[in-house]
BAMI-277595 format. One line per 3 residues: their letters; for each residue x, y, z of C-alpha. Coordinates in Angstrom, 1 decimal, padded with zeros to 4 digits. Example, Ala and Ser with C-alpha at 12.3 -4.5 7.8 and 13.67 -1.06 7.14 Angstrom:
! BAMI-277595
as	012.3,-004.5,007.8 ~ 013.7,-001.1,007.1
! end
This chain:
! BAMI-277595
mnl	-012.7,-008.8,041.1 ~ -012.8,-009.8,037.5 ~ -009.4,-008.9,035.6
ita	-009.8,-006.3,032.7 ~ -008.0,-007.1,029.5 ~ -007.4,-005.4,026.2
prg	-010.7,-005.7,024.0 ~ -010.9,-008.5,021.6 ~ -008.9,-007.8,018.4
tfd	-006.6,-005.4,020.1 ~ -003.2,-005.9,021.6 ~ -000.5,-003.9,023.9
lmp	002.7,-002.9,022.3 ~ 005.2,-003.7,024.9 ~ 008.6,-001.9,024.9
pqa	010.7,-004.5,022.8 ~ 008.1,-004.5,020.4 ~ 007.5,-000.9,020.2
ivw	011.4,-000.3,019.3 ~ 010.9,-002.4,016.4 ~ 007.7,-000.5,015.5
ewm	009.5,002.7,015.7 ~ 012.5,001.4,013.4 ~ 009.5,000.2,010.8
est	008.0,003.7,011.0 ~ 011.4,005.4,010.7 ~ 012.1,003.2,007.7
irk	008.8,003.8,006.1 ~ 009.1,007.7,006.6 ~ 012.5,007.8,004.9
vfl	011.6,005.8,001.9 ~ 008.5,007.8,001.5 ~ 010.4,011.2,001.8
syg	012.8,009.9,-000.8 ~ 010.0,009.6,-003.3 ~ 008.8,013.1,-002.6
yge	005.7,012.4,-000.4 ~ 004.7,014.5,002.6 ~ 003.4,013.1,005.9
irt	-000.5,014.1,006.6 ~ -002.4,013.1,009.7 ~ -006.1,013.1,009.7
pif	-008.5,012.6,012.7 ~ -009.3,009.1,014.0 ~ -012.9,009.6,013.4
eht	-014.8,011.4,010.4 ~ -018.3,011.9,009.4 ~ -020.0,008.5,008.5
elf	-020.9,009.8,005.0 ~ -017.3,010.2,004.0 ~ -016.9,006.4,004.1
qrg	-020.2,005.7,002.8 ~ -019.5,007.7,-000.4 ~ -016.0,007.1,-000.5
ige	-015.6,003.2,-000.1 ~ -018.8,002.4,-001.2 ~ -022.3,001.2,000.3
ttd	-022.2,-002.4,-001.0 ~ -018.6,-002.9,000.5 ~ -018.2,-005.4,003.2
ive	-016.5,-002.5,005.2 ~ -019.4,-000.2,005.1 ~ -022.1,-002.8,005.5
kem	-020.4,-004.9,008.3 ~ -017.3,-003.6,009.7 ~ -017.4,000.0,010.5
ytl	-017.5,001.0,014.2 ~ -020.1,003.9,014.1 ~ -021.7,006.0,016.7
vdk	-023.9,009.1,017.1 ~ -022.8,011.8,019.3 ~ -024.6,014.2,021.5
ggr	-025.3,016.5,018.8 ~ -026.9,013.7,016.7 ~ -024.2,013.4,014.3
slt	-023.1,009.9,012.9 ~ -019.2,009.4,013.3 ~ -017.2,006.5,012.2
lrp	-013.7,005.3,013.4 ~ -011.7,005.5,010.1 ~ -011.7,002.0,008.5
egt	-008.9,002.8,006.1 ~ -006.7,005.8,005.3 ~ -007.5,007.0,001.6
asv	-011.0,008.4,002.2 ~ -009.5,010.8,005.1 ~ -006.6,012.0,002.7
vra	-009.1,012.7,000.1 ~ -011.2,014.6,002.3 ~ -008.4,016.5,003.6
yie	-007.3,017.1,000.2 ~ -010.5,018.8,-000.7 ~ -011.1,020.7,002.4
hkl	-007.8,022.4,002.3 ~ -007.9,023.0,-001.5 ~ -004.6,021.2,-002.2
ygq	-005.5,021.2,-005.9 ~ -005.1,024.8,-006.0 ~ -001.5,024.7,-004.4
apv	000.1,022.4,-006.9 ~ -000.8,019.9,-009.9 ~ 000.0,016.9,-008.1
akl	-000.3,016.1,-004.2 ~ 001.8,013.4,-002.9 ~ 000.8,012.4,000.8
fyi	001.7,009.7,003.0 ~ 000.1,008.4,006.4 ~ 000.7,006.2,009.2
gpm	-001.7,005.5,012.0 ~ -004.4,003.3,013.6 ~ -007.7,002.2,011.7
frq	-010.6,000.2,013.0 ~ -012.9,-002.6,011.7 ~ -015.2,-005.0,013.6
erp	-014.2,-008.2,012.1 ~ -013.6,-011.6,013.2 ~ -009.8,-011.3,014.6
qag	-007.3,-013.8,012.8 ~ -003.9,-014.0,012.0 ~ -002.7,-010.8,010.8
rfr	-006.1,-009.3,011.1 ~ -007.2,-007.0,014.0 ~ -010.1,-004.7,015.1
qfh	-007.7,-002.0,015.8 ~ -005.0,-002.2,013.5 ~ -002.2,000.1,012.1
qfg	-001.9,001.2,008.6 ~ 000.5,003.4,006.4 ~ -000.1,004.1,002.5
vem	000.6,007.0,000.2 ~ -001.8,008.8,-002.2 ~ -000.7,010.6,-005.3
ige	-003.6,013.0,-006.2 ~ -003.8,014.9,-009.5 ~ -001.8,012.6,-012.1
ksp	-003.5,010.4,-014.6 ~ -000.4,009.1,-016.5 ~ 000.5,005.2,-016.0
vad	003.8,006.6,-014.9 ~ 002.1,007.4,-011.6 ~ 000.8,003.9,-011.1
aev	004.2,002.4,-011.7 ~ 005.8,004.8,-009.3 ~ 003.4,003.8,-006.6
iil	003.8,000.2,-007.1 ~ 007.8,000.5,-007.3 ~ 007.7,002.4,-004.3
ahd	006.0,-000.2,-002.4 ~ 008.5,-002.8,-003.8 ~ 011.5,-000.7,-002.8
lyr	010.1,000.1,000.7 ~ 009.8,-003.9,001.3 ~ 013.5,-004.4,-000.1
qlg	014.8,-001.7,001.9 ~ 013.3,-003.5,005.1 ~ 015.1,-006.7,003.9
lte	011.8,-008.4,002.2 ~ 012.9,-009.8,-001.4 ~ 010.9,-012.8,-002.1
lei	007.2,-011.1,-002.2 ~ 005.1,-011.6,-005.3 ~ 003.5,-008.4,-007.1
hln	-000.1,-009.4,-008.4 ~ -001.4,-006.9,-011.1 ~ -004.5,-006.3,-012.8
tvg	-007.0,-003.7,-014.2 ~ -010.6,-003.2,-013.3 ~ -011.1,-000.9,-016.1
cpa	-013.1,002.6,-016.5 ~ -016.6,002.7,-015.4 ~ -017.4,002.2,-019.2
crq	-015.8,-001.0,-019.8 ~ -016.4,-002.2,-016.5 ~ -020.0,-001.8,-017.0
eyk	-019.8,-004.0,-019.8 ~ -018.0,-006.7,-018.1 ~ -020.2,-006.6,-015.2
aal	-023.1,-007.4,-017.5 ~ -021.1,-010.4,-019.0 ~ -020.0,-011.5,-015.5
tsa	-023.8,-011.3,-014.4 ~ -024.8,-013.5,-017.4 ~ -022.2,-016.1,-016.9
lqa	-022.9,-016.4,-013.1 ~ -026.8,-016.5,-013.0 ~ -027.0,-019.9,-014.4
vad	-024.9,-021.5,-011.7 ~ -025.9,-018.8,-008.9 ~ -027.2,-021.7,-006.6
qlc	-023.7,-022.8,-006.5 ~ -022.5,-019.6,-004.9 ~ -022.2,-018.9,-001.0
ptc	-025.2,-017.1,000.3 ~ -023.1,-013.6,000.3 ~ -022.1,-014.0,-003.2
qqr	-025.4,-014.6,-004.3 ~ -026.5,-011.1,-002.9 ~ -023.2,-009.7,-004.5
lvr	-024.4,-011.1,-008.0 ~ -027.3,-008.6,-007.7 ~ -025.8,-005.8,-006.3
npl	-022.0,-005.7,-007.1 ~ -021.1,-008.6,-009.4 ~ -017.3,-007.5,-009.4
rll	-017.2,-008.4,-005.6 ~ -017.6,-012.0,-006.4 ~ -014.3,-012.3,-007.7
dck	-012.7,-011.3,-004.3 ~ -014.6,-014.2,-002.5 ~ -012.2,-016.6,-000.7
spv	-014.7,-019.5,-000.4 ~ -013.2,-022.6,-002.3 ~ -016.5,-023.4,-003.6
cqe	-017.3,-019.6,-005.2 ~ -013.4,-019.7,-006.4 ~ -014.0,-022.9,-008.3
vis	-017.2,-021.1,-010.1 ~ -015.3,-018.1,-010.6 ~ -012.5,-019.6,-012.3
rvp	-014.4,-020.4,-015.2 ~ -015.9,-016.8,-015.8 ~ -014.4,-014.6,-018.7
sih	-011.4,-012.2,-017.8 ~ -011.9,-008.6,-017.8 ~ -009.2,-008.1,-020.4
hyl	-011.4,-009.4,-023.1 ~ -013.8,-006.2,-022.4 ~ -011.4,-003.4,-021.6
cad	-011.7,-000.3,-024.0 ~ -008.6,000.8,-025.8 ~ -007.7,003.5,-023.5
crh	-007.7,001.2,-020.6 ~ -006.0,-001.6,-022.4 ~ -003.2,001.0,-023.4
hfd	-002.9,002.1,-020.1 ~ -002.4,-001.4,-018.6 ~ 000.3,-002.0,-021.1
qvt	002.0,001.1,-020.1 ~ 002.1,000.4,-016.3 ~ 003.6,-003.4,-017.3
tll	006.0,-001.9,-019.6 ~ 007.4,000.6,-017.0 ~ 007.9,-002.0,-014.4
ekv	009.7,-004.3,-016.9 ~ 011.9,-001.4,-017.8 ~ 013.3,-001.0,-014.1
gvk	013.4,-004.9,-013.4 ~ 010.2,-005.2,-011.2 ~ 008.5,-008.6,-011.6
ykr	005.0,-009.1,-011.3 ~ 002.3,-011.6,-012.0 ~ -000.8,-010.7,-013.8
sdk	-003.9,-011.7,-011.8 ~ -007.2,-011.4,-013.9 ~ -009.5,-011.9,-010.9
lvr	-007.7,-009.5,-008.6 ~ -010.3,-006.6,-007.9 ~ -009.7,-005.3,-004.5
gld	-012.3,-004.8,-001.8 ~ -013.3,-001.2,-002.5 ~ -015.4,000.3,-004.8
yyt	-013.4,003.2,-005.8 ~ -010.8,001.6,-007.8 ~ -010.5,002.3,-011.3
rtv	-007.9,000.7,-014.1 ~ -004.8,-000.3,-012.0 ~ -005.1,-002.6,-008.9
fei	-002.4,-004.5,-007.2 ~ -001.3,-006.6,-004.3 ~ 001.9,-007.7,-002.7
inh	001.7,-011.2,-001.4 ~ 003.3,-013.0,001.3 ~ 002.5,-016.6,001.1
dlg	003.7,-017.5,004.6 ~ 000.8,-015.5,005.9 ~ -001.8,-018.2,004.9
aqn	-005.3,-017.0,004.0 ~ -004.8,-013.4,005.0 ~ -001.7,-013.0,002.6
alc	-002.0,-009.5,001.1 ~ 000.8,-007.5,002.7 ~ 000.1,-004.3,000.7
ggg	-002.8,-003.3,-001.8 ~ -003.7,-000.4,-003.9 ~ -004.4,001.1,-007.2
ryd	-006.1,003.8,-009.0 ~ -009.2,005.9,-008.0 ~ -009.8,008.5,-010.7
glv	-013.4,009.2,-009.5 ~ -013.0,009.2,-005.7 ~ -012.2,013.0,-005.3
aec	-015.3,014.1,-007.2 ~ -017.3,011.3,-005.3 ~ -016.3,013.1,-002.0
ggp	-017.0,016.5,-003.4 ~ -013.9,017.7,-005.0 ~ -012.7,018.6,-008.5
avp	-012.7,015.9,-011.2 ~ -008.9,014.8,-010.5 ~ -007.4,011.3,-010.6
gvg	-005.4,009.6,-008.0 ~ -003.5,006.3,-007.3 ~ -002.0,004.9,-003.9
fas	-001.7,002.0,-001.8 ~ -002.0,000.9,001.9 ~ -000.1,-001.7,004.0
gme	-000.8,-003.1,007.4 ~ 002.0,-002.7,010.2 ~ 001.1,-005.8,011.8
rly	001.3,-008.1,008.9 ~ 004.5,-006.3,008.2 ~ 005.9,-006.9,011.5
ttl	004.7,-010.7,011.2 ~ 006.3,-011.1,007.8 ~ 009.8,-009.5,009.1
eqk	009.7,-011.9,012.1 ~ 008.8,-014.9,009.8 ~ 011.9,-014.0,007.5
gki	014.2,-013.2,010.4 ~ 014.7,-009.7,009.1 ~ 014.0,-007.8,012.3
pel	017.5,-006.4,013.1 ~ 019.1,-006.1,016.8 ~ 018.0,-002.9,018.0
pfg	019.3,-001.1,021.1 ~ 016.8,-001.8,024.2 ~ 017.6,-000.7,027.7
pql	020.2,001.8,029.1 ~ 023.8,002.4,027.7 ~ 025.1,003.5,031.1
yvl	024.0,002.5,034.7 ~ 025.0,005.0,037.6 ~ 025.4,003.2,040.8
plg	025.6,004.9,044.2 ~ 027.3,003.4,047.1 ~ 025.2,004.8,050.0
eel	021.9,006.8,050.3 ~ 024.0,010.0,050.7 ~ 025.5,009.5,047.1
nvv	022.0,009.4,045.5 ~ 022.1,013.2,044.8 ~ 025.6,012.9,043.2
afe	024.5,010.0,041.1 ~ 021.2,011.6,040.2 ~ 023.4,014.7,039.0
iat	025.8,012.7,037.1 ~ 022.8,010.6,035.5 ~ 021.1,013.9,034.3
vlr	024.3,015.4,032.7 ~ 024.9,012.2,030.7 ~ 021.0,011.9,029.8
rqg	021.3,015.8,028.3 ~ 024.2,014.6,026.1 ~ 022.3,012.1,024.5
fsv	023.1,009.0,026.4 ~ 020.4,006.4,027.7 ~ 021.1,006.4,031.6
emg	019.4,004.4,034.4 ~ 020.4,005.0,037.9 ~ 020.6,002.6,041.1
nga	019.6,003.0,044.5 ~ 022.2,003.6,047.0 ~ 020.2,002.1,049.9
ksl	021.0,-001.2,047.9 ~ 024.2,-003.3,048.0 ~ 026.6,-003.0,045.2
kaq	025.9,-006.7,044.5 ~ 022.2,-005.9,044.1 ~ 022.6,-003.0,042.0
lkt	025.1,-004.6,039.7 ~ 022.6,-007.5,039.4 ~ 020.1,-004.9,038.2
ahk	022.5,-003.4,035.9 ~ 023.4,-006.5,034.2 ~ 019.8,-007.6,033.8
sga	019.2,-004.1,032.0 ~ 021.5,-004.7,029.2 ~ 023.6,-001.8,030.1
gya	027.1,-001.6,028.4 ~ 028.9,000.0,031.3 ~ 028.2,001.0,034.9
vii	029.5,004.1,036.6 ~ 030.2,003.2,040.3 ~ 030.2,006.1,042.8
gee	031.9,005.1,046.0 ~ 032.2,007.3,049.2 ~ 035.9,006.8,049.3
ewr	036.4,007.7,045.4 ~ 034.0,010.6,045.7 ~ 036.1,012.4,048.4
erq	038.4,012.5,045.6 ~ 036.0,013.5,043.1 ~ 036.6,010.4,041.2
vtl	034.3,007.6,039.9 ~ 035.1,003.9,038.7 ~ 033.9,003.1,035.2
ktm	032.9,-000.8,035.0 ~ 032.8,-002.5,031.8 ~ 029.7,-005.1,032.2
adg	030.8,-007.6,029.4 ~ 034.1,-008.7,030.9 ~ 034.0,-007.1,034.5
sqk	037.3,-004.9,033.8 ~ 037.0,-001.3,035.5 ~ 039.1,001.6,035.8
rlp	039.1,004.5,038.2 ~ 039.0,008.1,036.8 ~ 038.3,011.7,037.6
asg	034.7,012.9,037.7 ~ 035.5,015.7,035.3 ~ 037.0,013.1,032.7
lme	033.9,010.8,032.7 ~ 032.1,012.3,030.0 ~ 035.2,012.6,027.5
eia	036.0,008.5,028.4 ~ 032.2,007.7,027.9 ~ 032.1,009.4,024.5
elv	035.0,007.3,023.2 ~ 033.2,004.2,024.3 ~ 029.4,004.8,023.4
spr	027.6,006.8,020.8 ~ 024.7,008.9,022.2 ~ 021.4,007.8,021.2
liv	019.9,011.3,020.7 ~ 020.9,012.9,017.4 ~ 020.8,016.5,019.1
plr	021.6,016.2,022.6 ~ 020.0,018.7,025.1 ~ 022.0,021.9,025.6
ee	023.0,023.1,029.3 ~ 020.8,026.0,030.2
! end
């Protein structure tokens, strides 16, 4: 019988990695909450039209990468390939625009894209991000960039590069598209086949091509900054001024456009060069027309998204993953099958007080149980022997040095509380 494995482009998170994952998620939530963002959880699949309208018909995501199915009712549904469109849909559907002038939301969850798996890129991946909807000021752009910057610093990453650009508004961007098309038509035969199609359908997407041949051609095209209208130029200048005021360094990247059609004005990425070709750890920008495009009011928005897998890889590369508790704090060892019930009772009481506890099997020898306890990483063993238990006593053994002491079972909780901190913040109460 053939072994069934995880589908290509997916992976299992085993317990040691899952603990790191939990630590990352906890840190992310704390930082987002400190900036006033509330968590939103949207469905894993949406109506396909949402992504077609929200992301853009000519993007690689919509054209090539979405997991789309038709349900029994004939409806076209798509596993979400990114988070912003779903958040905007929920913002409109629940009329958040009528509850407060500005909605500040964050999300963490799995996304899906059918693309070639490679380092830092999977078909099921996990993404977190923030969306600030309803604020047009450049202060919002700067806040989102600084939020990403501060989050990575909180996680221990201090040597990342912020790349910053503007793609203008629909008016000045149209003028730039015309100039870009004119400059590239004469050298269209030098472009890769995909970019030759982009030149006709969406010339700005050429700037995002990673082909070395296309990059060489694109390096000679004019910068969008020569075509910005006065408002867009002022907006970008204000964003850079705000970043400089709080000491956040950035690099202006005139060819940065991001891969989604909904961006307007500010776009940015945070780069980790150690990741190789797929080196963007985080990306985002302003999307002032997206809410209206999805059927809502004409309100502005700005946000960013980041991949959990790339974040994990970066933390691992930089040696920034902390030593996190894994395995039990205590191991309860009954010496004889008749003491299994006693051990079970003691283990349950300890667990209900918030301690992480495992229990041995009285059918096995003390030596075998201690070997298992050592492998588990438990700091202490509670040994229940027949002779001790007749006097309602137990032996508390320190696994690191082998020292042990005998004490009344009634004093066990007090003794352990002085040695070990409960892992649960709020222990279960006795019924």
